[in-house]
C-alpha positions, 0 to 999 in steps of 0.5 A: 397502614396508609390510613394509620400514617394519615391519622398521624399527620392529621391536624392537632386536636382539642378535647371537646365535651358536649352535654346531651339532654338526660344522657350524659356527655360525649367527648370528641378529639376535634381538630382545633381549626374547626368551627362547631355549631350545636343544634339542639331541638326543643325538649329531650331530643338528640342534638346535631353538631355541625363542624365546618371550616373556619378557613381553607377548603369548605366542608361540613361534618354533621354528627347527630347523637341519637339516644333512646328518648323512651324507656321502651326504645332499644338502640341498634346492635352493631349488626343493625347499625351495619344494616342501617348503613347498607340501606343508606348506601343503597339509597345514595347509589342512585345518585352516585358515580360509583357502580358499587358502594362498599361498606367499611368498618370503623372501630376503635375502643369503645367505638364500633360502626360502619360507613360508606363513601359516595361521589355525587354524579351531578352536584348542584351549585353550592353542594358538595361532591363527596360524601361519607355517611355512617353510623356508630355505637358508642356507649348508649349512643348511636350517632349518625354522621355525614361528611361532605367535602369537595376536591381539595379537602381530602384530609377532612375525611381522615380527620373526621373519621379519627374524631369519630373513633375518639368518641367517648360517652360518659354519664358525667363530664370528665 
């Protein structure tokens, strides 16, 4: 219930649509005050969208929009998505403050995914202390995401997860 109340208090959003090479579009409800940078590697490879602050507390949200680059390449099932996130959590635990890292489900039509939170035991100057990392399935996409924050940016986590739950994958722009 607290999470639902937090979503209701989140910043006003705007619908943003991003074209994917030969894979339609993804649409997200992005907080209006966020800066974005689309990083498109050469060729038909999946892009990464980097969201950051225009003002206020520093943060980064990296969203890599994975899709099949070959016909014979299958996208992960929801159970494979969960296993991928579990493996990432095991890797993060080596540097985390937390003794155990739990996997949480992220679900909202038409999104299903998993994520974990970790606190860096000893971040270097200029690095972020808090991380949320996960993977989704939305349409024919399997986006991976990393949310990086420091103290004072807790609302960014709520807004980021809300944005991810709003994802819609379509063959053409709305």
